[in-house]
C-alpha angles and dihedrals in degrees: 000000000000118000108274091239090064095053122096113265093245091053091050090051091050090051092050091047093052094044091049095054117104090231094054094110091054091048090051089049090054091050090052094046092054089053096253088290113194095220108021121189112242116219130187122199148080143258128204130192116204126190127208091251094055100264117144138196114187135185126189133176088225087089095048127093108279086001092270139108118227120221132172120281090218095216112161096206115102090207090059103039121000092190098053092040089054089055091045091051089051091053090048090051090053090050093046096044093047090057094044102044106013124202094110144060092030095304114122120236089236087079087083090076094057119100107265129179132184110213137178118205113196135193123254122254120275095182137326115295134183110271146159120259139181129218128226092280093052094254126129115284136191118285101239113346118202116253116209116331110003112245130200120224120247088269094056098255126129116264091205137064122194095186121119099222122214120222090255095050109130091213093067110115093014117123119252086225117018091195092058094046115104100232096168091056090046092055092042090055093051091047095049098035093104090055091047089054092049091052090047092057091050092047091048092056091049092047091052090048090055091048090055094042092243134126117250090255093049091049094053089050090058105029140029126202109223121187148161123204135188123197120222130189113231119217090263089060101253125120128239130179132242110196144173112212121191135178118227138170120265092264123062110294100341116139116265115269092222131078104247123142123208091252090053090050089052090052091049089052091053092049094047094048090051093050101049113107133170124189111207133183118248127192117244094002139064121284114284127231111216125198140153120274125263092242097091120159124197128178128176115235120215138145090222131076094271097063121098092210134027121233090242094056094043092052092046093048095052097039093061091061093053091079096051127092143150089296086093088071093059096253099116125213101280127089113270140188129216089256092070096050095093088057092052095054094215124170118274091250093056090043091056092046093053094046092047091048089052091052093048088052088071090065117091091230089061100043109158095024092117090066088062104043090110085061091048089249099307108135102170132100114274091220125027137153143187114266097256103036091109138298124329134249088242091057092049091051092047089052091053092045092048091050092052092045090051090052091051092046092051090052091051092048089053090053095046095034090222134110100217125055137166115232119209117181141166126188134176134186115257103174147290128269134013118315096235139022088243091058090049091049092051091048093048090049091052090048091053091051091049092051090049091051091049090051092050091049090048092051092047090051091049093050092047 
C-alpha cells in the first residue's frame, strides 16, 4: 500500500471513514474470507435453516457492512486478480498432478507407469527480436552478436545487437526492425494456432501407429493419447504450448496395449510437430504455410530415476502459465479498437500487432478476428485437455464447495441439535468490486500483507 500521504485526499477520507465505522472488523473479515479478491462480487440476500421441530437459524445480509456479502470474482488472470488466479493455479496444479502422478482425484496411482512426456511447442520466427541468451558456461550472453561483416537491413537498421539484456529490459520481444518483421504471419499463426494443435494431435496418433506397425484404427483400439496443454504468450506476442502427453489404454486409465517407452513417445512428438503444416489464405499476398517452430523441447516425466522431470515439477511449471494472458502487454481483457491504442500507451510492437489484426479482420478468411484483437488474434482456450487426462476443474470446485457446505451444515446442526433441516435461500446480484477507492486500497494493502506472510512462512519452512 502506498504511504497515506501520497494518496488523493478523497481516498484518504474514504479510508478513514471505513476504519472509523463500528462494523469495520466485520468488513475486514469479509475481505479476508473472500481471499482478498481484487474485484469481489457483492451479493444481497438471506438464507434460513428450519428444523422439523420448529427451530430456525437465519442469516441475512441486512446485518452486514453495506448490507452485502463479498465472494470471489473467480478470474483466472493474475493481472486482474492475484488472489483468484492463485487459487486457479492451485486447482490447475491438482488437475495436472493427478494426471501425471495419480493416486488422487479419482486417478489411480498406476498411471505413474504410463509413458508421459512434457513438451513445449513454439512458434516459428517472423523476424529477429531482442532476446536473452546464455553462453556455453550458462552465463548471460549478447542478444544478437554480429557474425562476419555487420550488415544493415533493407531499411537501414542494424541486424545485430550486442547488448546483454536484463529480464526487465523493455526491449525484450521487440523486433530489431519493425518494417522487416512479418506481422501478418504473426497474427495468422495466433489465429490458426488451435487448428495447428488439432492437426498435431492427429499426426501424433498416426506417427505412433507407424512406430508400432499398426494402422491408425488398430492403434486407437489399443492405445489412447491423453494430454493437457496450456498456452503462453511469449514476449514477442505469439503463443506457444506447454503440454503433458500420456499414453493410456482404450478404457479409462488402463495401461496402453502397445509397447512404447517414454523416450519413443518423445521422439514421436518431435516428428509430429515437425510434420504439421497448415496452408492459410492471406489478403494481398500468396497463401501462407504455417508450422511450429524448430525450438521444440521434450522431457520424459517419471517418478523413478530414469525420468528427466518429476510429476510435481512438471505440474508446477505448467500451472503457473495458466494464469497469464495478453494482459501483460497492457491491452486489458475487454474488446478494443485501434482508436483506443494511444490511450493504452502500449509498445510500438503491440500497437502494430493490434492494428494489423484489425485490418486482417476485414478479410473473409479472418471473419471474427476483430473480436480477438485484445488477445493479439489468439482465439483458443488457454488451458484445455483431452477428456480422460484426469479430473476436471468443475469437479475440483464442486469438491471444495461441498466441503464448505458440509462445514456450514455441521455448524447449523450443532445450533439446532437436529440432523435434518430445510434450507430456504434467496440471493440477488448487487455489483462487482469495492464500493470506494478507499475500500479497494485497504483490501489491496491487506492482500499484500497476506502474501508477505505466506512468503515468510514458506521461507521458514524451506529453511527448517
